[in-house]
Backbone as CSV, one residue per row, in Angstrom:
resi,resn,N_x,N_y,N_z,CA_x,CA_y,CA_z,C_x,C_y,C_z
1,UNK,-1.993,-9.572,-58.478,-1.775,-8.190,-58.003,-2.835,-7.858,-56.912
2,UNK,-4.119,-8.285,-57.199,-5.155,-8.075,-56.179,-4.931,-8.761,-54.921
3,UNK,-4.350,-10.079,-55.044,-4.031,-10.817,-53.833,-3.006,-10.127,-53.026
4,UNK,-1.967,-9.666,-53.707,-0.894,-8.907,-52.996,-1.405,-7.704,-52.280
5,UNK,-2.317,-7.017,-52.912,-2.873,-5.779,-52.278,-3.665,-6.137,-51.087
6,UNK,-4.430,-7.228,-51.152,-5.243,-7.693,-50.013,-4.362,-8.079,-48.855
7,UNK,-3.247,-8.851,-49.170,-2.329,-9.244,-48.089,-1.685,-8.046,-47.445
8,UNK,-1.340,-7.105,-48.347,-0.670,-5.919,-47.743,-1.655,-5.147,-46.826
9,UNK,-2.926,-5.069,-47.261,-3.958,-4.494,-46.377,-4.155,-5.231,-45.099
10,UNK,-4.139,-6.583,-45.232,-4.291,-7.392,-43.957,-3.103,-7.093,-43.057
11,UNK,-1.862,-7.036,-43.685,-0.685,-6.760,-42.855,-0.724,-5.569,-42.155
12,UNK,-1.135,-4.497,-42.720,-1.294,-3.193,-42.112,-2.286,-3.236,-41.016
13,UNK,-3.403,-3.971,-41.234,-4.452,-4.034,-40.155,-3.915,-4.770,-38.957
14,UNK,-3.173,-5.886,-39.184,-2.628,-6.667,-38.159,-1.631,-5.898,-37.325
15,UNK,-0.737,-5.172,-38.103,0.201,-4.343,-37.442,-0.346,-3.328,-36.545
16,UNK,-1.467,-2.676,-37.060,-2.209,-1.652,-36.342,-2.746,-2.242,-35.046
17,UNK,-3.410,-3.421,-35.121,-3.904,-4.103,-33.951,-2.820,-4.396,-32.933
18,UNK,-1.662,-4.874,-33.445,-0.598,-5.214,-32.512,-0.048,-3.991,-31.816
19,UNK,0.093,-2.869,-32.545,0.575,-1.643,-32.016,-0.420,-1.184,-30.952
20,UNK,-1.697,-1.245,-31.171,-2.658,-0.814,-30.174,-2.620,-1.665,-28.996
21,UNK,-2.370,-3.016,-29.115,-2.305,-3.857,-28.078,-1.067,-3.581,-27.148
22,UNK,0.091,-3.303,-27.821,1.324,-3.002,-27.053,1.098,-1.637,-26.289
23,UNK,0.445,-0.716,-26.929,0.274,0.560,-26.334,-0.638,0.470,-25.095
24,UNK,-1.662,-0.456,-25.216,-2.649,-0.589,-24.098,-1.805,-1.267,-22.967
25,UNK,-1.040,-2.293,-23.334,-0.268,-2.986,-22.309,0.698,-2.013,-21.616
26,UNK,1.409,-1.105,-22.420,2.284,-0.161,-21.768,1.661,0.797,-20.853
27,UNK,0.481,1.254,-21.257,-0.346,2.160,-20.365,-0.739,1.520,-19.067
28,UNK,-1.111,0.215,-19.195,-1.478,-0.541,-18.020,-0.246,-0.684,-17.129
29,UNK,0.907,-1.033,-17.648,2.110,-1.188,-16.877,2.404,0.153,-16.217
30,UNK,2.292,1.242,-16.920,2.633,2.631,-16.328,1.734,2.852,-15.168
31,UNK,0.504,2.512,-15.336,-0.484,2.851,-14.240,-0.117,1.975,-12.939
32,UNK,0.292,0.753,-13.197,0.712,-0.074,-12.098,1.912,0.431,-11.357
33,UNK,2.923,0.946,-12.176,4.136,1.579,-11.647,3.773,2.777,-10.848
34,UNK,2.860,3.657,-11.423,2.532,4.896,-10.699,1.776,4.645,-9.407
35,UNK,0.914,3.654,-9.455,0.159,3.245,-8.223,1.105,2.771,-7.220
36,UNK,2.092,1.938,-7.580,2.993,1.378,-6.595,3.944,2.524,-5.945
37,UNK,4.383,3.386,-6.852,5.280,4.452,-6.324,4.522,5.506,-5.530
38,UNK,3.273,5.699,-5.924,2.380,6.575,-5.134,2.186,6.133,-3.682
39,UNK,1.946,4.847,-3.523,1.717,4.306,-2.256,3.079,4.272,-1.447
40,UNK,4.163,4.013,-2.131,5.465,4.065,-1.413,5.795,5.456,-0.927
41,UNK,5.481,6.503,-1.764,5.686,7.906,-1.253,4.846,8.273,-0.114
42,UNK,3.556,7.765,-0.099,2.691,8.092,1.050,3.302,7.370,2.284
43,UNK,3.795,6.207,2.151,4.451,5.595,3.316,5.703,6.341,3.775
44,UNK,6.378,6.765,2.811,7.642,7.516,3.087,7.396,8.710,3.897
45,UNK,6.366,9.555,3.466,6.090,10.778,4.164,5.555,10.473,5.517
46,UNK,4.727,9.442,5.596,4.101,9.068,7.001,5.280,8.720,8.006
47,UNK,6.283,8.046,7.483,7.335,7.598,8.434,8.492,8.680,8.637
48,UNK,8.668,9.457,7.487,9.851,10.416,7.523,9.553,11.549,8.487
49,UNK,8.363,11.812,8.875,8.000,12.825,9.827,8.592,12.541,11.179
50,UNK,8.960,11.343,11.476,9.430,10.927,12.723,10.989,10.703,12.661
51,UNK,11.597,11.273,11.555,13.048,11.168,11.373,13.711,12.474,11.199
52,UNK,14.803,12.647,11.742,15.611,13.887,11.569,17.020,13.428,11.165
53,UNK,17.768,14.386,10.430,19.115,14.090,10.044,19.927,15.339,9.887
54,UNK,21.242,15.150,9.734,22.033,16.343,9.453,22.215,16.515,8.009
55,UNK,22.075,17.779,7.550,22.258,18.023,6.125,23.467,18.937,6.041
56,UNK,24.516,18.453,5.326,25.741,19.254,5.132,25.766,19.742,3.724
57,UNK,25.740,21.011,3.493,25.634,21.769,2.273,27.012,22.443,1.917
58,UNK,27.488,22.180,0.738,28.761,22.806,0.247,28.315,23.510,-1.033
59,UNK,28.704,24.841,-1.094,28.351,25.667,-2.260,29.540,26.164,-2.905
60,UNK,29.586,26.047,-4.191,30.729,26.648,-5.016,30.106,27.508,-6.106
61,UNK,30.404,28.822,-6.042,29.905,29.774,-7.102,30.811,29.554,-8.284
62,UNK,30.231,29.734,-9.572,30.880,29.459,-10.871,30.723,30.604,-11.775
63,UNK,31.541,30.568,-12.810,31.386,31.461,-13.952,30.372,30.731,-14.916
64,UNK,29.967,31.476,-15.966,29.134,30.869,-16.959,29.850,29.672,-17.671
65,UNK,31.154,29.654,-17.656,31.869,28.630,-18.181,32.028,27.385,-17.246
66,UNK,31.304,27.491,-16.192,31.220,26.422,-15.127,32.581,26.201,-14.442
67,UNK,33.339,27.245,-14.333,34.623,27.124,-13.596,34.437,28.006,-12.247
68,UNK,35.178,27.516,-11.175,35.098,28.246,-9.926,35.424,29.707,-10.214
69,UNK,34.681,30.641,-9.534,35.030,32.073,-9.791,35.975,32.662,-8.773
70,UNK,36.599,31.844,-7.926,37.579,32.335,-7.005,37.007,32.650,-5.688
71,UNK,35.750,32.616,-5.481,35.084,32.900,-4.218,35.195,31.642,-3.339
72,UNK,35.598,31.752,-2.049,35.725,30.530,-1.211,34.341,29.805,-1.085
73,UNK,34.501,28.477,-1.036,33.292,27.631,-0.797,32.517,28.009,0.548
74,UNK,31.303,27.878,0.418,30.483,28.132,1.648,29.945,26.760,2.203
75,UNK,30.054,26.632,3.507,29.549,25.332,4.090,28.567,25.640,5.100
76,UNK,27.464,24.863,5.017,26.412,25.028,5.999,25.933,23.681,6.582
77,UNK,25.511,23.767,7.740,25.077,22.458,8.453,23.716,22.742,9.001
78,UNK,22.802,21.840,8.714,21.437,21.961,9.169,20.900,20.705,9.862
79,UNK,19.978,20.963,10.744,19.098,19.815,11.184,17.859,19.910,10.174
80,UNK,17.545,18.688,9.741,16.481,18.604,8.725,15.467,17.583,9.037
81,UNK,14.264,17.866,8.710,13.121,16.944,8.776,12.039,17.215,7.737
82,UNK,11.172,16.267,7.521,10.120,16.385,6.601,8.828,16.555,7.313
83,UNK,7.991,17.495,6.777,6.637,17.707,7.393,5.571,17.460,6.328
84,UNK,4.581,16.775,6.716,3.443,16.440,5.748,2.210,16.031,6.546
85,UNK,1.079,16.700,6.152,-0.202,16.385,6.764,-1.147,15.996,5.687
86,UNK,-1.347,14.733,5.535,-2.287,14.258,4.465,-3.714,14.666,4.617
87,UNK,-4.148,14.983,5.801,-5.436,15.367,6.110,-5.850,16.766,5.882
88,UNK,-4.898,17.675,6.287,-5.203,19.106,6.242,-4.467,19.808,5.094
89,UNK,-3.483,19.186,4.409,-2.797,19.882,3.359,-3.664,19.999,2.067
90,UNK,-4.101,21.215,1.769,-4.930,21.377,0.594,-4.343,21.128,-0.658
91,UNK,-3.030,21.418,-0.796,-2.328,21.080,-2.043,-1.521,19.815,-2.012
92,UNK,-1.800,19.009,-1.007,-1.187,17.688,-0.844,0.364,17.774,-0.876
93,UNK,0.866,18.853,-0.309,2.370,19.090,-0.432,3.096,18.655,0.803
94,UNK,4.324,18.199,0.690,5.217,18.001,1.789,6.399,18.992,1.742
95,UNK,6.886,19.371,2.938,7.962,20.298,2.889,9.136,19.790,3.751
96,UNK,10.213,20.325,3.353,11.568,20.125,4.100,11.807,21.309,4.980
97,UNK,12.014,20.988,6.310,12.255,22.113,7.268,13.663,21.930,7.763
98,UNK,14.379,23.228,7.743,15.670,23.282,8.192,15.958,24.167,9.365
99,UNK,16.888,23.767,10.229,17.349,24.673,11.326,18.839,24.838,11.209
100,UNK,19.376,25.976,10.939,20.837,26.183,10.690,21.549,25.956,12.032
101,UNK,22.674,25.114,11.926,23.469,24.782,13.050,24.859,25.397,12.989
102,UNK,25.424,25.340,11.778,26.843,25.948,11.560,26.909,26.595,10.211
103,UNK,27.780,27.709,10.180,28.214,28.305,9.000,29.719,28.244,8.907
104,UNK,30.184,27.705,7.824,31.606,27.511,7.606,32.288,26.916,8.897
105,UNK,31.679,25.871,9.390,32.253,25.063,10.587,32.248,25.820,11.861
106,UNK,31.445,26.849,12.121,31.371,27.475,13.415,29.893,27.834,13.702
107,UNK,29.567,28.076,14.913,28.198,28.431,15.338,27.786,29.628,14.590
108,UNK,26.523,29.723,14.122,26.059,30.906,13.512,25.924,32.080,14.460
109,UNK,26.366,33.301,14.013,26.272,34.479,14.798,25.157,35.307,14.375
110,UNK,24.729,36.215,15.273,23.548,37.116,14.887,23.674,37.819,13.556
111,UNK,24.943,38.163,13.169,25.071,38.910,11.902,25.132,37.980,10.657
112,UNK,25.102,36.642,10.980,25.074,35.696,9.840,23.710,35.527,9.216
113,UNK,23.322,36.551,8.364,22.065,36.447,7.677,22.150,35.456,6.511
114,UNK,20.980,34.786,6.276,21.166,33.761,5.107,21.354,34.538,3.796
115,UNK,22.114,34.005,2.964,22.374,34.605,1.656,21.328,34.090,0.685
116,UNK,21.230,34.870,-0.417,20.121,34.648,-1.491,20.171,33.206,-1.954
117,UNK,21.331,32.565,-2.138,21.456,31.211,-2.662,21.488,30.149,-1.656
118,UNK,21.322,30.466,-0.316,21.314,29.448,0.620,19.975,28.680,0.656
119,UNK,20.015,27.439,0.986,18.749,26.669,1.093,17.709,27.397,1.956
120,UNK,16.423,27.315,1.543,15.391,27.942,2.361,15.074,27.207,3.620
121,UNK,14.640,27.904,4.675,14.287,27.247,5.900,13.190,26.234,5.692
122,UNK,12.192,26.566,4.791,11.106,25.690,4.453,11.006,25.629,2.939
123,UNK,11.115,24.500,2.380,11.117,24.335,0.905,10.147,23.100,0.483
124,UNK,9.557,23.074,-0.649,8.703,21.981,-1.085,9.609,20.676,-1.369
125,UNK,9.083,19.534,-1.053,9.809,18.329,-1.328,9.422,17.848,-2.702
126,UNK,10.424,17.390,-3.517,10.147,16.990,-4.869,9.277,15.764,-5.089
127,UNK,9.272,14.858,-4.197,8.490,13.656,-4.285,6.955,13.869,-4.164
128,UNK,6.563,15.063,-3.840,5.141,15.374,-3.694,4.395,15.165,-5.064
129,UNK,5.120,15.333,-6.103,4.405,15.202,-7.415,3.964,13.778,-7.649
130,UNK,4.469,12.781,-6.965,4.189,11.426,-7.202,2.965,10.867,-6.329
131,UNK,2.492,11.778,-5.429,1.342,11.434,-4.679,0.098,11.289,-5.617
132,UNK,-0.771,10.377,-5.409,-1.920,10.150,-6.316,-2.744,11.432,-6.547
133,UNK,-2.836,12.308,-5.554,-3.712,13.523,-5.808,-2.988,14.517,-6.710
134,UNK,-1.723,14.467,-6.904,-0.996,15.418,-7.719,-0.612,14.905,-9.094
135,UNK,-0.802,13.595,-9.400,-0.325,13.054,-10.693,-0.964,13.578,-11.889
136,UNK,-2.237,14.058,-11.832,-2.847,14.546,-13.038,-2.217,15.889,-13.560
137,UNK,-1.402,16.490,-12.764,-0.703,17.699,-13.176,0.574,17.381,-14.086
138,UNK,0.885,16.126,-14.215,2.052,15.706,-14.984,1.732,14.626,-16.026
139,UNK,2.624,14.546,-17.008,2.578,13.535,-18.089,3.677,12.504,-17.715
140,UNK,3.450,11.284,-17.580,4.403,10.251,-17.265,4.591,9.338,-18.423
141,UNK,5.720,8.888,-18.659,6.003,7.867,-19.672,7.069,6.922,-19.179
142,UNK,6.878,5.600,-19.571,7.917,4.663,-19.208,9.169,4.903,-20.053
143,UNK,10.372,4.689,-19.393,11.583,4.989,-20.033,12.617,3.820,-19.996
144,UNK,12.097,2.584,-19.756,12.963,1.457,-19.728,13.266,1.026,-18.276
145,UNK,14.367,0.277,-18.186,14.769,-0.272,-16.866,16.297,-0.160,-16.809
146,UNK,16.773,-0.291,-15.548,18.141,-0.176,-15.258,18.426,-0.792,-13.873
147,UNK,19.694,-0.788,-13.486,20.052,-1.165,-12.135,20.790,-0.021,-11.432
148,UNK,20.400,0.158,-10.127,21.120,1.179,-9.308,21.372,0.608,-8.031
149,UNK,22.597,0.636,-7.548,22.965,0.007,-6.225,22.548,-1.386,-6.111
150,UNK,22.545,-2.119,-7.159,22.240,-3.526,-7.179,20.746,-3.781,-7.258
151,UNK,19.932,-2.712,-7.350,18.399,-2.955,-7.366,17.980,-2.765,-8.757
152,UNK,17.007,-3.608,-9.183,16.302,-3.420,-10.491,15.350,-2.276,-10.348
153,UNK,15.501,-1.321,-11.324,14.665,-0.159,-11.286,13.869,0.034,-12.599
154,UNK,12.646,0.525,-12.420,11.888,0.958,-13.570,11.972,2.522,-13.711
155,UNK,12.310,2.932,-14.929,12.533,4.368,-15.187,11.275,4.991,-15.744
156,UNK,10.882,6.086,-15.098,9.669,6.844,-15.545,10.017,8.289,-15.775
157,UNK,9.836,8.831,-16.969,10.059,10.224,-17.265,8.758,11.041,-17.040
158,UNK,8.975,12.312,-16.702,7.878,13.152,-16.379,8.084,14.532,-16.916
159,UNK,6.909,15.233,-17.157,6.956,16.658,-17.440,5.637,17.224,-17.099
160,UNK,5.591,18.536,-16.775,4.344,19.173,-16.323,3.413,19.166,-17.533
161,UNK,2.126,19.012,-17.184,1.110,19.034,-18.214,0.918,20.413,-18.747
162,UNK,1.105,21.469,-17.929,0.970,22.808,-18.370,2.235,23.600,-17.826
163,UNK,2.634,24.537,-18.583,3.718,25.419,-18.023,3.134,26.647,-17.461
164,UNK,3.418,26.970,-16.184,2.903,28.073,-15.497,3.563,29.381,-15.854
165,UNK,2.978,30.511,-15.371,3.615,31.795,-15.520,4.757,32.050,-14.608
166,UNK,5.914,32.551,-15.078,7.028,32.853,-14.201,6.666,34.069,-13.331
167,UNK,6.757,33.959,-12.003,6.495,35.015,-11.150,7.692,35.310,-10.230
168,UNK,7.851,36.609,-9.959,8.956,37.044,-9.110,8.395,37.872,-7.948
169,UNK,8.805,37.595,-6.694,8.365,38.293,-5.592,9.530,38.337,-4.509
170,UNK,9.493,39.316,-3.680,10.531,39.461,-2.694,10.603,38.224,-1.802
171,UNK,11.859,37.796,-1.485,12.031,36.602,-0.591,11.412,36.898,0.809
172,UNK,10.671,36.013,1.395,9.938,36.315,2.576,10.830,36.618,3.777
173,UNK,12.062,36.146,3.863,12.901,36.424,5.051,14.340,36.839,4.710
174,UNK,14.568,37.355,3.471,15.975,37.759,3.099,15.880,39.012,2.272
175,UNK,16.465,40.055,2.834,16.461,41.383,2.155,17.283,41.383,0.884
176,UNK,16.722,42.101,-0.058,17.374,42.204,-1.380,17.612,40.920,-2.132
177,UNK,16.649,39.886,-1.759,16.695,38.618,-2.498,15.254,38.384,-3.073
178,UNK,15.246,37.634,-4.079,14.001,37.384,-4.795,13.663,35.880,-4.869
179,UNK,12.303,35.617,-4.764,11.881,34.225,-4.996,11.219,34.098,-6.327
180,UNK,11.693,33.170,-7.158,11.230,33.004,-8.524,10.428,31.711,-8.603
181,UNK,9.191,31.744,-9.029,8.341,30.517,-9.262,8.294,30.304,-10.710
182,UNK,8.833,29.191,-11.106,8.796,28.749,-12.523,8.125,27.395,-12.598
183,UNK,6.889,27.382,-12.052,6.165,26.098,-12.071,5.938,25.576,-13.483
184,UNK,6.120,24.248,-13.614,5.902,23.644,-14.931,7.086,23.754,-15.928
185,UNK,8.178,24.312,-15.482,9.251,24.509,-16.375,10.358,23.508,-16.389
186,UNK,10.177,22.416,-15.586,11.142,21.351,-15.409,10.545,19.985,-15.887
187,UNK,11.489,19.088,-16.237,11.150,17.735,-16.563,12.179,16.780,-15.940
188,UNK,11.947,15.576,-15.975,12.985,14.706,-15.324,12.656,13.246,-15.352
189,UNK,13.373,12.475,-14.479,13.203,11.014,-14.570,13.236,10.558,-13.105
190,UNK,12.381,9.514,-12.853,12.343,8.899,-11.574,12.763,7.399,-11.684
191,UNK,13.739,7.039,-10.829,14.214,5.670,-10.854,13.417,4.946,-9.682
192,UNK,12.632,3.984,-9.999,11.663,3.324,-9.044,12.070,1.887,-8.811
193,UNK,12.202,1.463,-7.530,12.494,0.091,-7.190,11.388,-0.829,-7.829
194,UNK,11.732,-1.727,-8.725,10.689,-2.523,-9.369,9.972,-3.460,-8.516
195,UNK,10.481,-3.808,-7.318,9.810,-4.772,-6.386,9.001,-4.004,-5.387
196,UNK,9.541,-2.826,-4.815,8.769,-2.289,-3.719,8.074,-0.862,-4.094
197,UNK,8.459,-0.275,-5.195,7.955,1.006,-5.566,8.662,2.144,-4.949
198,UNK,9.627,1.935,-4.107,10.455,3.038,-3.457,11.254,3.777,-4.590
199,UNK,11.315,5.104,-4.263,12.186,5.923,-5.210,13.597,5.806,-4.867
200,UNK,14.437,5.405,-5.876,15.822,5.170,-5.685,16.663,6.420,-6.196
201,UNK,16.188,7.127,-7.117,16.878,8.337,-7.595,15.908,9.206,-8.295
202,UNK,16.074,10.518,-8.238,15.213,11.542,-8.721,16.017,12.601,-9.498
203,UNK,15.908,12.605,-10.782,16.620,13.608,-11.640,15.658,14.647,-12.158
204,UNK,16.123,15.905,-12.233,15.268,16.986,-12.700,16.150,18.000,-13.452
205,UNK,15.515,18.648,-14.488,16.287,19.629,-15.266,15.220,20.528,-15.951
206,UNK,15.754,21.673,-16.454,14.850,22.659,-17.134,14.415,22.012,-18.432
207,UNK,13.155,22.197,-18.774,12.771,21.758,-20.056,13.106,22.786,-21.247
208,UNK,13.137,24.081,-20.793,13.531,25.175,-21.749,14.156,26.262,-20.927
209,UNK,14.816,27.150,-21.624,15.316,28.370,-20.955,14.227,29.139,-20.280
210,UNK,14.461,29.750,-19.090,13.391,30.479,-18.379,13.898,31.912,-18.194
211,UNK,13.109,32.887,-18.568,13.473,34.258,-18.407,12.622,34.790,-17.239
212,UNK,13.288,35.677,-16.429,12.569,36.339,-15.293,13.089,37.749,-15.204
213,UNK,12.188,38.749,-15.017,12.524,40.126,-14.802,12.668,40.476,-13.324
214,UNK,13.888,40.760,-12.933,14.154,41.122,-11.517,14.206,42.617,-11.372
215,UNK,13.534,43.078,-10.310,13.667,44.570,-10.088,15.075,45.044,-9.863
216,UNK,15.459,46.201,-10.433,16.806,46.653,-10.387,16.797,48.149,-10.041
217,UNK,17.612,48.545,-8.968,17.669,49.931,-8.557,18.168,50.840,-9.693
218,UNK,19.121,50.210,-10.467,19.867,51.044,-11.405,19.068,51.091,-12.768
219,UNK,18.436,49.945,-13.176,17.806,49.896,-14.456,16.234,49.752,-14.404
220,UNK,15.738,49.714,-13.200,14.255,49.462,-13.109,13.847,48.000,-13.039
221,UNK,14.484,47.294,-14.065,14.270,45.790,-14.083,15.492,45.262,-14.910
222,UNK,15.797,43.991,-14.603,16.815,43.324,-15.242,16.391,41.886,-15.565
223,UNK,16.497,41.511,-16.825,16.077,40.150,-17.223,17.172,39.114,-17.079
224,UNK,16.936,38.089,-16.329,17.931,37.050,-16.201,17.400,35.740,-16.868
225,UNK,18.305,34.975,-17.382,17.897,33.755,-18.128,18.535,32.549,-17.463
226,UNK,17.624,31.721,-17.011,18.052,30.441,-16.451,18.311,29.489,-17.568
227,UNK,19.595,29.110,-17.657,20.015,28.178,-18.821,19.995,26.740,-18.287
228,UNK,20.415,26.540,-16.960,20.454,25.187,-16.463,20.001,25.212,-15.038
229,UNK,19.262,24.171,-14.658,18.728,24.029,-13.347,18.625,22.518,-13.135
230,UNK,19.821,21.804,-12.929,19.834,20.355,-12.823,20.023,19.936,-11.429
231,UNK,19.325,18.784,-11.115,19.502,18.259,-9.795,19.353,16.680,-9.840
232,UNK,20.034,15.967,-8.948,19.924,14.565,-8.773,19.904,14.247,-7.289
233,UNK,18.890,13.481,-6.850,18.752,13.062,-5.426,18.824,11.504,-5.401
234,UNK,19.658,11.005,-4.540,19.775,9.526,-4.475,19.367,9.147,-3.095
235,UNK,18.535,8.044,-3.110,17.961,7.471,-1.880,18.587,6.110,-1.668
236,UNK,18.785,5.790,-0.430,19.429,4.466,-0.022,18.725,4.059,1.316
237,UNK,18.797,2.687,1.520,18.143,2.218,2.839,18.896,2.566,4.111
238,UNK,18.178,3.061,5.131,18.726,3.353,6.433,17.947,2.571,7.417
239,UNK,18.770,1.901,8.321,18.126,0.952,9.216,18.136,1.561,10.616
240,UNK,16.980,1.424,11.315,16.780,1.909,12.673,16.527,0.652,13.586
241,UNK,16.835,0.781,14.837,16.654,-0.216,15.837,15.683,0.168,16.915
242,UNK,15.077,-0.883,17.522,14.207,-0.616,18.674,13.034,0.397,18.449
243,UNK,12.079,0.036,17.645,11.963,-1.320,16.833,12.804,-1.282,15.541
244,UNK,13.046,-2.409,15.047,13.837,-2.541,13.856,12.932,-2.140,12.652
245,UNK,13.595,-1.190,11.860,12.802,-0.674,10.696,13.879,-0.207,9.682
246,UNK,13.605,-0.363,8.431,14.467,0.107,7.325,13.618,0.941,6.434
247,UNK,14.218,2.194,6.265,13.527,3.230,5.428,14.404,3.632,4.296
248,UNK,13.794,3.909,3.024,14.582,4.587,1.901,14.558,5.977,2.256
249,UNK,15.796,6.596,2.367,15.906,8.014,2.685,16.981,8.647,1.848
250,UNK,16.936,9.975,1.618,17.944,10.538,0.780,19.294,10.544,1.404
251,UNK,20.355,10.313,0.588,21.740,10.301,1.089,22.531,11.295,0.392
252,UNK,22.094,11.864,-0.764,22.850,12.881,-1.397,21.899,13.621,-2.381
253,UNK,22.249,14.936,-2.594,21.568,15.758,-3.619,22.536,16.652,-4.200
254,UNK,22.725,16.579,-5.547,23.657,17.397,-6.310,22.821,18.339,-7.179
255,UNK,23.304,19.637,-7.225,22.538,20.587,-8.150,23.547,21.505,-8.767
256,UNK,23.088,21.927,-10.075,23.845,22.901,-10.803,22.930,23.861,-11.373
257,UNK,23.285,25.194,-11.104,22.424,26.320,-11.637,23.288,27.234,-12.457
258,UNK,22.869,27.570,-13.604,23.494,28.597,-14.541,22.529,29.637,-14.996
259,UNK,22.791,30.921,-14.590,21.835,31.968,-14.878,22.658,33.156,-15.599
260,UNK,22.187,33.518,-16.764,22.880,34.598,-17.504,22.334,35.944,-17.012
261,UNK,23.190,36.928,-16.992,22.861,38.265,-16.609,22.690,38.385,-15.041
262,UNK,23.035,37.325,-14.387,22.855,37.375,-12.787,24.256,37.745,-12.192
263,UNK,24.169,38.340,-11.002,25.371,38.710,-10.317,26.242,37.505,-10.018
264,UNK,25.583,36.353,-9.748,26.352,35.109,-9.491,25.898,34.249,-10.632
265,UNK,26.593,33.999,-11.705,26.116,33.235,-12.921,25.862,31.760,-12.568
266,UNK,26.741,31.136,-11.787,26.660,29.755,-11.590,26.699,29.288,-10.082
267,UNK,26.188,28.186,-9.850,26.262,27.683,-8.423,26.179,26.144,-8.511
268,UNK,27.196,25.499,-7.905,27.154,23.997,-7.733,26.991,23.763,-6.235
269,UNK,25.965,22.946,-5.949,25.659,22.641,-4.498,25.699,21.190,-4.306
270,UNK,26.341,20.686,-3.220,26.276,19.328,-2.876,25.719,19.234,-1.418
271,UNK,24.692,18.377,-1.305,24.036,18.104,-0.007,24.221,16.690,0.354
272,UNK,24.797,16.524,1.557,24.963,15.139,2.119,24.094,15.003,3.368
273,UNK,23.426,13.854,3.470,22.547,13.550,4.591,23.025,12.461,5.394
274,UNK,23.205,12.714,6.739,23.796,11.763,7.603,23.232,11.832,8.967
275,UNK,23.720,10.907,9.800,23.301,10.900,11.253,21.821,10.893,11.377
276,UNK,21.144,9.998,10.680,19.756,9.815,10.755,19.350,9.250,12.126
277,UNK,18.345,9.922,12.724,17.854,9.376,13.970,16.300,9.524,13.998
278,UNK,15.711,8.622,14.674,14.237,8.462,14.736,13.732,8.833,16.152
279,UNK,12.656,9.526,16.171,12.042,9.889,17.480,10.570,9.441,17.388
280,UNK,10.042,9.189,18.496,8.635,8.818,18.588,7.962,9.334,19.927
281,UNK,6.692,9.470,19.898,5.926,9.928,21.057,5.027,8.783,21.528
282,UNK,4.826,8.717,22.803,3.941,7.678,23.293,2.909,8.307,24.165
283,UNK,1.702,7.848,23.973,0.607,8.391,24.831,0.035,7.316,25.788
284,UNK,-0.489,7.757,26.904,-1.082,6.848,27.880,-2.447,7.376,28.229
285,UNK,-3.374,6.550,28.273,-4.643,6.943,28.731,-4.787,6.703,30.205
286,UNK,-5.058,7.735,30.942,-5.103,7.635,32.457,-6.585,7.842,32.876
287,UNK,-7.088,6.956,33.639,-8.440,7.036,34.164,-8.553,8.060,35.254
288,UNK,-9.237,9.151,35.029,-9.282,10.290,35.946,-10.073,9.914,37.253
289,UNK,-10.662,8.825,37.326,-11.503,8.610,38.518,-10.908,7.486,39.327
């Protein structure tokens, strides 16, 4: 009996040691993956600043039952580029900058003011969270492996380390629209190329329902509840010539928003990125004498 108890105790000790070893190995693997993807995102931002593309946005408003509400689809066309300055950006953030080219397949007119649900002219880019300077704000865990577009991918789940306070403020360039900051309220998954560290896909969703009190002329304030805020961005290789170069760039972005007590309960948006082109500047040193 005593021998059995000793063996059991030894078995528990051995199991504990093995579990600790596996955990340490897993943490080391995660650090390697995060270091690789962080370096890849830095390269991406450095190169993406010299790239522009067309962004075609299709919006369909929905009922809370996720059915079209009868409103015609809205179609927008933008010129899009990424801006990032690693040396001067205090929050190490990159932004997406848009210039509106067409509204519903025609040139925009002076009376075509942006609607509340239209993409912002300047918005933060989601990959910023993977930069080394920002990673401490999130908790990352390995989530297995998979294949996407024939590439072996490492899956990493993430969530914010702290949930921020939901804040509401008037939209900076749209009358009767509100900007809602719900920092820390989302979680998601990153699909990372196992060989290169490039991001292949980026999924995000709400971690919990989010309530926000919007000013109301009739009631003073009205509480809306965000029930879903899902998005998926897919990246694929784009090849440029003269000089030859291949970059992993976004090709599509799908999103779904469901908000209870809102004038527009649901919105499904599809973004397609096409006609990528690269520009560069050259400098010449001229002897003034």
